[in-house]
N, C-alpha and C positions, 0 to 999 in steps of 0.2 A: 504493500500500500504506500509506504514511504517513497519507494522508487517511482511509483506512478505519479504521486504528487510532485516529486522532483522534476520529472519530465514535463509535467503540466506547467509548473512555474517557469521552467526554461523556455517553453513555447510561448507563454504569456509575455515573458521578458523580451523575446525576439520580436513579437508583435508590437509591443509598446515602443521599442527602439525603432522599428520600421515605421510606425505611425509618426513618431517624433521627427524622424529624418524626412518623411514625406511632407509633414506640415511645415517644416522649416527648410523646404527644398531649395529656396533661393540662397539662403545662408550656406547650406551644405554645398551647393554648387560653387559659391565663391571660395569656400575652403578647399574644395577638391581642385579647382583651377589654380589656386594659390599653391597647393601642394605640388602640382605638376610643374608650375613655373619655378618653384624652389628646387625641384629635382633637376630641371634643365639648367638653372643658374648656379647650381652647386659647384661644378668644375671651375667657374670663374671666381667664385668666392674663395675656393681652396687655393687657386692660383694667387689671388691678391693677398691671402693670408701668409703666403710664403715670401712675399716681398718685404725686405728690410731696408730701411734708410738709416745707414750706419747701424746703430743698435736699436733703433726705434721700429717697432712692428706696427703695421696698419691696424687700427682698431677694428673689431669685428663689425661694429655698426657702420663704419665707413665702407668696408668691403661689401656689406649687404646693400647699402644705399647705392654704391657705384654699380653693382650688378643689376639692381632694380632699374636704375636709369638706363643702362645698356639695353635691358629687355624692352622697356617702353620706347626707347629711341628706335629700336628695330621695328616695333609695331607701327609707330608714327611714320617712319620713312616708307614702310611697306604700303600703308594706306595712302600716304601722300603721293606715292609714285603710281600706284595701280588704280586707285579710284577714279582719277580723271581719265585714264585710258579706258576703263570699263564704261564710264559715262559716255565718252565719245563714241565708243563702239556700239553701245545701245542706241545712241542717237542716230548713228549711220544706219543701223539695222531697221529702225522705225521708218526711215525714208524710202526703203526699198518697195517697189511696186510688186505686190504679190502676183498679179497677172503676168508680169514680165518674168518673175521667178518660175512660175509653173509652166510658162510657155517653153522654157528651156528643156523641159521634160516631156513636151507634147507628144513627140514621136514614140518614146518608150511607154508613155502612159496609154496611148491609143492601142498599142500592142497588148498591154496588160488588160485593158478593158475588153478587147476582142477575145482574148483568151478566157476571160471570165464568162463572156456570153457563150462562147463555143462549148464550154464545159458545164453550162448551167449552174455556175457557182453563185451568181447573184440572186437576190430576192427582190420582191416588188419595192420594198422600202430601202434597199441597199443603196449607198452612195457610190458614185463613180470614184475611181482612184484619184482623179483630178480634184474633185470636190473634197475628198478626204484630206489630200495633201494640202490644199489651200486652207482648210479649216485648222489643221495642226500647225502648219508653218507660220500662220499669221500670229499665233500666240507667241511664238519665239521671236518673230521679226519685229513686233511692235515694242520690243525692249522689256516686256513684263517678265520674261523668264529670268534674264540676268538680274534685273533689279530685285525681283522677289527672292531669288536665290541668296543674294548678298544681304538683303534686308532680314532674311530669316536668321542668318548668322548673328547679326546684331541683336535681333529680337530675343535670342536665347538669354541674353544677359538682362533683359528687361530695361530698366532705366540705365542707359550707358554711363552716365556720369556717376551715379551711385555705385554701380558695379565696378567701374574703374577705380574709384577711391577705395572701395572695400577690398578689392583684390590687391591693390597696391599696398594697403595697410597690412593686410594679413601676410602677404608674400614677404614684406620687409622683415617681419618678425620670424617667419619660417627660415629665411636666409640667415638672419642674425643668430638665431638659436635653432640649429638644425635638429635638435632633439625635442623642440616644442611640440611638434605634431605627434611624435612618439609618446611623449609624456601625457598629452591629452587623451590618447587612446588607452594608455596603461592605467589611467585613473579607474577605468571600468573593468580592469582585469583582476581576478583574484590573486592574492599575494603569491601563492604557490605556483602560479603559472606565469609570473612576471618574466623570469629568465627565458622561458620558451617563447613568449611573445616578443621579447627584445630581439632574439635570434631571428624570428620570423620577419619582423619589421626591417631588420638590417638586410636580410636576403631580398625582400620585396623591393626595398629602396635601390639596391644594387642592380637588380634585373630591370626594373622599370626605368631607371636612369639611362641604361644602355638602350632600352626600347624607344623611349621618347626622343632621345638624341638621334637614334637611327631613323625615326620617322621624319624628323626635321631634315636630315641629310637627304632622305629619299625624295621628299617634296621639292626641296631646292634643286636636287639633281634632275628630276623630271621637268621642272619648269625651265631649267637652263637648257637641257638637251632638246626639248620640244621647240623652244623659242629659236635656238640656233638652227635646228634642222629645218623649220618652216621658213625661216629667213633665207636659207640657202636655196630652197626650192622655188622661191618667188613670192612668198607672202610678205607684205610690208611689215616692218619691224614692230609697229604699234599693235597690229592685229596679232602678230606672232606672240608677243608678250602676253596679251590677254588670253589667247588660246592656251599658251603654256601655263598661265596661272590657273585656268579652269582645269586643265589636265592634271596639274600638280595637286590641287585641292581634292578633286574627285579620286585621285589615286590613293587617298587615305582609305577609301572603301575597298576592302580586299576583293579581288577577282572581277567584280562587275564595275567597279569604279573606273578603271582604265578604259573600258568599253564605252561607258557613258561620256567620259571626258573627250575621247577621240571622236565620238559621234557628234557631240556639240561643236568641237573644233572644226570638223569637216563641214558642218552646216554653216558655220560662220565664214569659213574660207570660201564656200560656194556663194553665199549671199553677198560677200564683199567684192567678188570678182564676176558678178552676174553679167557684166557687159562683154566679157570675152566670148569668143566663138566656142560653142559647147564641145564639138568633136576635136578641133585642132588645138585648143588652148585650155579650156576649162576642165574638160575631162582628164587630160594628162596632169593638170595641176592637182586635182582631187586625188588622182592615183599616187602622185608623189607625196601628198600629205599622208595618205594611208600608209605608205612605206615608211615615212618618218615615225608615225605613231607605232608601227609594228617594230621598228628597230629600237625605239626607246623602250618599248615593252619588253623586248628581249634583254636589253641591258638591265632593266628593272628586275626581271625574273632571275637573271644569272648573277647579278652583282649586288643590287640593293636588298631585295627581299631575303635572300639567304642570310645576309648579315643581320637583318632586323629580326626576322621571324625564327631563325634557327640559332644563330650565334648569340643574339642578345637575350633571348628568353630560354635558350637551351632546350628546344623542343624539336621533334622531327617534323619536316614539312607536311607529311600526310596527317600527322596528329593535329597540326594547326589547321589544315584544310577542313577536317571533320569538325573541329571545334567551331570554326567560323560558319560552317553550314548549319550546325545546330543552333548557333546564336541567331543566324538569319531567320530560321524558321520560328524562333521564339520572339524576336524583337525587331525583325526587319533590318534596315540599313544601320540604324543606331546600334543594334546588337552586333552586327559585323564589325563596326568600328571599335566597340568596347570588348570584343571577344578575347583578343590576345592578352591585354592587361588584366582582365578579370580572370582568365584561365591561369595566368601566371600567379596571381594572388592565391587562387584556390590550390594550385599545386604546392606552393610553399607551405600553406597551412596543413595540407594533407601530409606532406613529408614530415612535418614537425610532430603532428598529433596522431596520425594513422599509418605510420610507417611499418607497422606489423602486418599490414595486408600486402599480399603479393602484387596485386595490380598497382597499388600506390608506389611500391618500391620500383616497379618497372617504369612507371610514368615519370618518376622524380629522380631517377638515378643520376641524371646529368646536372642536377641543380647543386 
């Protein structure tokens, strides 16, 4: 009976903690973002801590403040550089005549319509391929797709000014006292499990630091390679940068992200070069763009992803694939993005507390 009550109280405790986290989800989001930023900024803080001017060591607070300034400088420069480019690109797309756009595909569209008629695929209320393309493309070309996409990123934080101040304030103290986040968690841990949790948190910190730094390197690498490649094949530099940014951001989504990013990039490339002759100039350009995206994906799969998903979290690529697919079925795209760091945390906890099980030993032997 006592054992039953014990498990009931544990379950109730988990539910209460879950409710509290959900109720204060905005604050929890700020804390988690700050924790990630502190992980990314930790190498710079450690580097500054090693600097000595004669025998005077840089105070920890100065190192943390300098790192925070560097982080926000990167963000400001990023938005200062890319937002005008994205706005100009969206403005150019909104000026494109949809009829001119679809007319470029008139011949292949007619063949597809004839094929549908020949094989009785269509129904009475079915739209023609031309009508369907016009309906879908106009949503993208009027600029709402790009604007909604980037607005949704900002909208995650709610009030951007409050969020920026809150995240900066929390991140500063996480950088200044790198055990602060740990100590906050250890408050809720029973005394006899404190050493185990300290070991778990240290392992998680080490693995996630490598993972998030790897993700940043991957995104920057994809942006750089796509932008350079598209510029070489004939896309103007401004459009190439915007397409590279979109490809890099979508590349965070495992497996389907690169496909989405390359599809959007090719659509932008097509729309911004609509005046070219389709068969002699436009079609070859789109083909070259597809080759660029394919080559970048090969580099990503061979160089970037093995470093991030295998080396950084010490897991087999097939293992990571299955985890991402399960996460996708449970939580969609957000699940795919969070799958690897969540699985890493679960593996570390499992190794520390359930290492007597054979399956856990096998899955965590490389940690």
